[in-house]
ZAMARGU-4260 file (C-alpha; in steps of 0.2 Angstrom, whole numbers, plus 5000, padded with zeros to 4 digits):
<rodrens>
0) 5113/4875/4933 | 5104/4859/4928 | 5091/4859/4913 | 5077/4857/4926 | 5083/4872/4935
5) 5084/4882/4919 | 5066/4876/4915 | 5060/4882/4932 | 5068/4899/4930 | 5060/4900/4913
10) 5043/4895/4919 | 5044/4907/4934 | 5048/4922/4922 | 5034/4917/4910 | 5021/4915/4924
15) 5027/4932/4932 | 5025/4941/4916 | 5008/4934/4912 | 5002/4937/4929 | 5008/4955/4929
20) 5001/4958/4912 | 4984/4952/4917 | 4983/4960/4934 | 4991/4977/4930 | 4981/4991/4937
25) 4983/5008/4945 | 4974/5012/4962 | 4965/5028/4967 | 4976/5030/4983 | 4992/5031/4972
30) 4986/5048/4966 | 4988/5055/4984 | 5007/5052/4982 | 5006/5059/4964 | 4997/5075/4970
35) 5010/5078/4984 | 5024/5075/4972 | 5017/5087/4959 | 5015/5101/4971 | 5033/5098/4977
40) 5039/5099/4959 | 5028/5115/4956 | 5036/5124/4970 | 5021/5123/4982 | 5029/5111/4994
45) 5026/5094/5000 | 5008/5097/5003 | 4991/5091/4999 | 4983/5108/4998 | 4995/5123/4996
50) 4997/5132/5012 | 4991/5117/5023 | 5006/5107/5030 | 4999/5090/5034 | 5008/5074/5030
55) 4994/5064/5022 | 5005/5050/5015 | 5016/5036/5023 | 5028/5034/5009 | 5040/5048/5010
60) 5054/5041/4999 | 5041/5035/4986 | 5033/5052/4985 | 5051/5059/4981 | 5054/5046/4968
65) 5037/5051/4960 | 5042/5069/4961 | 5058/5064/4952 | 5049/5055/4938 | 5037/5071/4936
70) 5052/5082/4935 | 5059/5071/4921 | 5043/5074/4912 | 5037/5056/4915 | 5019/5051/4919
75) 5019/5045/4937 | 5006/5032/4933 | 5017/5023/4921 | 5033/5027/4931 | 5026/5020/4947
80) 5021/5004/4939 | 5037/5002/4930 | 5047/5004/4946 | 5035/4992/4954 | 5037/4979/4941
85) 5056/4981/4941 | 5056/4979/4961 | 5045/4963/4959 | 5057/4956/4947 | 5072/4961/4959
90) 5063/4951/4973 | 5061/4935/4962 | 5080/4936/4957 | 5086/4940/4975 | 5077/4926/4984
95) 5087/4911/4976 | 5103/4921/4979 | 5098/4922/4997 | 5093/4904/4998 | 5109/4898/4990
100) 5120/4909/5001 | 5111/4903/5018 | 5110/4885/5013 | 5127/4884/5005 | 5122/4868/4995
105) 5113/4866/4978 | 5095/4862/4978 | 5081/4865/4966 | 5070/4870/4981 | 5079/4887/4981
110) 5070/4891/4965 | 5053/4887/4973 | 5049/4903/4983 | 5051/4914/4967 | 5039/4902/4957
115) 5026/4903/4971 | 5027/4922/4971 | 5025/4923/4952 | 5010/4912/4954 | 5003/4922/4968
120) 4989/4934/4962 | 4992/4945/4978 | 5010/4947/4975 | 5009/4950/4956 | 4994/4962/4958
125) 5004/4973/4971 | 5019/4973/4959 | 5008/4987/4951 | 4994/4998/4958 | 5005/5014/4959
130) 5010/5012/4977 | 5026/5008/4986 | 5022/4991/4991 | 5034/4981/4980 | 5048/4994/4982
135) 5047/4992/5001 | 5047/4973/4999 | 5063/4973/4989 | 5071/4985/5001 | 5067/4973/5016
140) 5072/4958/5007 | 5088/4965/5001 | 5092/4972/5018 | 5090/4955/5027 | 5101/4947/5014
145) 5114/4961/5017 | 5114/4959/5036 | 5117/4940/5034 | 5131/4943/5021 | 5139/4956/5032
150) 5139/4945/5047 | 5146/4930/5038 | 5160/4941/5030 | 5163/4950/5047 | 5161/4967/5040
155) 5168/4980/5052 | 5156/4993/5046 | 5140/4985/5040 | 5133/5001/5031 | 5125/4992/5017
160) 5111/4984/5027 | 5110/5000/5038 | 5107/5010/5022 | 5094/4998/5015 | 5084/4998/5031
165) 5085/5016/5033 | 5078/5018/5015 | 5065/5005/5020 | 5060/5016/5035 | 5058/5031/5024
170) 5048/5021/5012 | 5036/5015/5025 | 5035/5017/5044 | 5035/4998/5045 | 5054/4999/5040
175) 5057/5004/5058 | 5050/4988/5064 | 5062/4978/5053 | 5076/4989/5059 | 5072/4986/5077
180) 5072/4967/5075 | 5088/4967/5066 | 5096/4979/5079 | 5090/4967/5093 | 5098/4952/5083
185) 5114/4961/5081 | 5114/4966/5100 | 5111/4948/5105 | 5126/4943/5095 | 5137/4957/5102
190) 5133/4951/5120 | 5139/4934/5115 | 5154/4940/5105 | 5162/4956/5110 | 5170/4958/5093
195) 5153/4962/5086 | 5150/4978/5097 | 5159/4989/5084 | 5149/4983/5069 | 5133/4985/5079
200) 5138/5003/5085 | 5142/5009/5067 | 5126/5000/5060 | 5115/5008/5073 | 5123/5025/5070
205) 5120/5024/5052 | 5102/5019/5054 | 5099/5033/5067 | 5106/5046/5056 | 5095/5042/5041
210) 5079/5039/5051 | 5083/5053/5064 | 5086/5066/5051 | 5069/5062/5043 | 5060/5063/5060
215) 5068/5080/5063 | 5063/5086/5046 | 5046/5080/5048 | 5043/5089/5064 | 5051/5105/5058
220) 5040/5104/5042 | 5024/5097/5048 | 5024/5101/5066 | 5022/5082/5071 | 5033/5067/5074
225) 5021/5055/5065 | 5012/5056/5049 | 4994/5062/5050 | 4989/5045/5042 | 4994/5036/5057
230) 4982/5046/5068 | 4968/5044/5055 | 4971/5025/5052 | 4978/5018/5069 | 4970/5027/5083
235) 4971/5011/5094 | 4974/4993/5092 | 4961/4984/5082 | 4965/4965/5086 | 4948/4959/5081
240) 4949/4967/5063 | 4967/4961/5061 | 4962/4943/5066 | 4948/4944/5053 | 4961/4950/5040
245) 4973/4936/5044 | 4959/4923/5044 | 4954/4928/5026 | 4972/4928/5021 | 4974/4910/5028
250) 4958/4904/5020 | 4964/4911/5003 | 4982/4906/5003 | 4984/4894/5017 | 5002/4900/5020
255) 5001/4900/5040 | 4996/4881/5039 | 5014/4878/5032 | 5023/4889/5046 | 5024/4874/5058
260) 5037/4867/5046 | 5048/4882/5050 | 5046/4880/5068 | 5051/4862/5067 | 5066/4865/5057
265) 5072/4879/5069 | 5069/4868/5084 | 5079/4853/5076 | 5093/4863/5068 | 5094/4881/5076
270) 5102/4893/5065 | 5105/4912/5069 | 5102/4918/5051 | 5085/4909/5049 | 5080/4915/5067
275) 5083/4933/5061 | 5072/4931/5046 | 5058/4921/5056 | 5059/4935/5070 | 5056/4948/5057
280) 5041/4939/5049 | 5034/4936/5066 | 5036/4953/5072 | 5028/4960/5056 | 5014/4948/5057
285) 5009/4953/5075 | 5010/4972/5069 | 4998/4969/5055 | 4986/4960/5067 | 4987/4973/5080
290) 4983/4988/5068 | 4968/4979/5060 | 4976/4974/5043 | 4972/4984/5028 | 4957/4989/5017
295) 4966/4983/5002 | 4967/4964/4997 | 4981/4957/5007 | 4993/4971/5003 | 5000/4971/5020
300) 5006/4953/5019 | 5016/4956/5003 | 5032/4962/5012 | 5034/4946/5021 | 5028/4934/5008
305) 5045/4932/5000 | 5053/4928/5017 | 5039/4917/5022 | 5040/4906/5006 | 5059/4905/5008
310) 5058/4900/5026 | 5045/4886/5022 | 5055/4879/5007 | 5071/4880/5016 | 5063/4870/5031
315) 5058/4857/5018 | 5076/4856/5013 | 5083/4855/5030 | 5071/4843/5038 | 5077/4829/5026
320) 5060/4823/5022 | 5058/4809/5009 | 5056/4814/4991 | 5038/4809/4990 | 5033/4819/5006
325) 5043/4834/5000 | 5034/4833/4983 | 5017/4832/4991 | 5021/4847/5002 | 5027/4857/4987
330) 5012/4852/4977 | 5001/4858/4991 | 5010/4874/4992 | 5007/4877/4973 | 4989/4872/4975
335) 4986/4884/4989 | 4995/4898/4980 | 4984/4895/4965 | 4968/4894/4976 | 4973/4910/4984
340) 4975/4919/4967 | 4957/4914/4963 | 4949/4917/4980 | 4956/4934/4983 | 4946/4940/4968
345) 4930/4936/4978 | 4933/4949/4991 | 4920/4963/4995 | 4907/4951/5000 | 4900/4953/5018
350) 4911/4939/5024 | 4927/4948/5019 | 4924/4962/5032 | 4927/4976/5021 | 4942/4970/5012
355) 4942/4976/4994 | 4947/4965/4980 | 4960/4970/4967 | 4947/4970/4953 | 4936/4981/4964
360) 4950/4993/4967 | 4954/4993/4949 | 4937/4997/4943 | 4934/5011/4956 | 4951/5019/4951
365) 4947/5018/4932 | 4930/5027/4935 | 4938/5040/4946 | 4952/5043/4933 | 4939/5046/4920
370) 4929/5058/4931 | 4945/5067/4936 | 4951/5069/4917 | 4934/5075/4912 | 4933/5088/4926
375) 4951/5093/4922 | 4946/5097/4904 | 4931/5107/4910 | 4943/5117/4921 | 4955/5120/4907
380) 4942/5127/4895 | 4935/5139/4909 | 4919/5129/4911 | 4923/5126/4929 | 4932/5137/4941
385) 4950/5132/4946 | 4947/5136/4964 | 4931/5126/4969 | 4933/5118/4986 | 4930/5099/4984
390) 4926/5086/4998 | 4928/5068/4994 | 4929/5051/5002 | 4940/5044/4988 | 4954/5056/4989
395) 4964/5051/4974 | 4962/5053/4955 | 4949/5067/4956 | 4959/5079/4967 | 4974/5075/4957
400) 4967/5079/4940 | 4957/5094/4946 | 4970/5101/4958 | 4955/5109/4967 | 4958/5113/4986
405) 4951/5096/4993 | 4945/5090/5010 | 4947/5072/5012 | 4932/5067/5022 | 4941/5052/5030
410) 4954/5064/5037 | 4970/5056/5029 | 4975/5073/5024 | 4966/5083/5037 | 4973/5085/5054
415) 4956/5091/5062 | 4946/5076/5055 | 4960/5064/5060 | 4960/5070/5078 | 4941/5067/5080
420) 4937/5053/5093 | 4930/5036/5086 | 4914/5029/5093 | 4916/5012/5085 | 4929/5003/5074
425) 4925/4999/5056 | 4934/4998/5039 | 4952/5003/5042 | 4956/5020/5036 | 4937/5024/5033
430) 4931/5025/5051 | 4930/5044/5052 | 4919/5057/5042 | 4920/5075/5042 | 4906/5084/5053
435) 4894/5095/5042 | 4899/5111/5052 | 4917/5108/5047 | 4913/5106/5029 | 4903/5122/5030
440) 4918/5131/5038 | 4929/5125/5024 | 4916/5132/5012 | 4915/5115/5002 | 4906/5119/4985
445) 4906/5101/4978 | 4904/5087/4990 | 4905/5069/4983 | 4890/5063/4991 | 4887/5048/4980
450) 4905/5043/4979 | 4903/5047/4960 | 4903/5064/4953 | 4901/5061/4935 | 4886/5051/4927
455) 4885/5047/4908 | 4867/5040/4909 | 4852/5049/4917 | 4844/5033/4922 | 4859/5027/4932
460) 4861/5045/4940 | 4842/5044/4945 | 4844/5027/4953 | 4859/5033/4963 | 4851/5048/4969
465) 4835/5039/4974 | 4846/5027/4985 | 4855/5041/4993 | 4852/5047/5011 | 4855/5063/5020
470) 4845/5079/5021 | 4854/5091/5009 | 4848/5094/4991 | 4858/5086/4977 | 4864/5097/4962
475) 4864/5090/4945 | 4874/5101/4932 | 4873/5097/4914 | 4891/5098/4907 | 4888/5092/4889
480) 4887/5073/4887 | 4888/5070/4906 | 4881/5076/4922 | 4890/5083/4937 | 4881/5077/4953
485) 4885/5083/4970 | 4879/5091/4986 | 4886/5107/4994 | 4890/5116/5010 | 4888/5134/5004
490) 4872/5143/5002 | 4861/5139/4987 | 4864/5156/4979 | 4883/5154/4979 | 4881/5137/4971
495) 4871/5144/4957 | 4882/5158/4955 | 4897/5147/4953 | 4888/5137/4939 | 4878/5151/4931
500) 4884/5147/4914 | 4878/5129/4915 | 4861/5121/4916 | 4858/5116/4935 | 4844/5107/4944
505) 4841/5103/4962 | 4835/5086/4967 | 4830/5080/4985 | 4839/5064/4991 | 4829/5048/4990
510) 4818/5053/4975 | 4821/5050/4957 | 4833/5062/4948 | 4828/5073/4933
</rodrens>
């Protein structure tokens, strides 16, 4: 390794550490997984509400990992971010190894993808957040590396890549897409070379065993072949929203503008391994566009960012461009990455079509965590009942800390709401809302009408109430140095009986609070 190479590695590690330190956060949605995991550890089952068997998560393996952390006495918030950071570092280490193995010649360009990822605000943000994003990214990257290695070494039973892709499918449903592309790639090779049939069959059997076992378990446990979140989030294709999601990603990072380099390199110098990786990236990109993208800032592009950056830089190496032109393109890549890191923080304006910035997600989660912990303290002191039924639109930290029976108004954890027809498409995962008659049937005592249950200041509470709509009265409960604010779907007498030991007032929506 040359001095320049060592310097690039040092810069990459430093930039990655600095970016992660500055952008580290925990998202509200992570607490959905934590709640399922805690219920499993407590012997209540892999459920959102005890006794209700609904798969309101899409990260089975991650939930099990969080359950393991809780069982060991670890805080899932810290454990999830530690695993995410370790996974992100693993991706940065694995990419140069993949590049060197495929190119089979020394070049400083093999270090560039890791530097680009370290400089990417999107990549380094989703290293944390408490979700499975980076763990899934590591599994996919490692699986493709393993597939290429096994083929080149002519491994008779390529079980390593099969196991990694199986684990990826258990981590996120999109793992099945990557497994399908790899399976098609292996089948194409077997058609051309009969000696590859045996490895293909053993590989396919291993993947089907892992994935099939989970599917059978899911149907036996939840009574459904697919997660409830799939019905809630993906009722049909949403090409329009997906194209907007992709357009904003392109405007921020410009990555698709460099993709023609990949096509040019593959056309001039076809290569089976590179075609495999390019096919995986293309198939996944079409999938993201088809389902409408994601609510969160470019999170769905993270799993293929490492592979895409590798393909672009590998294409630069293979095309044999002049040093000057290569340097210009590399500089443009770095500039686009830095621009994307700044631009992505400007999300949540109308032009972003409902995409939430990481800073917005972080601020919202911090507020919900504070609310959840305060309510938990009131429950533990006996001030609030342990069995109040809650309804929320942000089904994360508050349900986790209170452990109240909870209705997710968007239906991620509710089979009935998820099955309701959609009149129009909107923000992905936030298109449905529970009907009032259903919330009445569920006897919801506390409905998070304002998407904020706790207010520290009376003036801010009054302003929020005055802007609210709806016909139901809003209750304001004085809980000491804060106010608990909600509407309810049970009779007024029952609400006042539940809070008989606390000062409670009723305010009509659209008017100033007390």
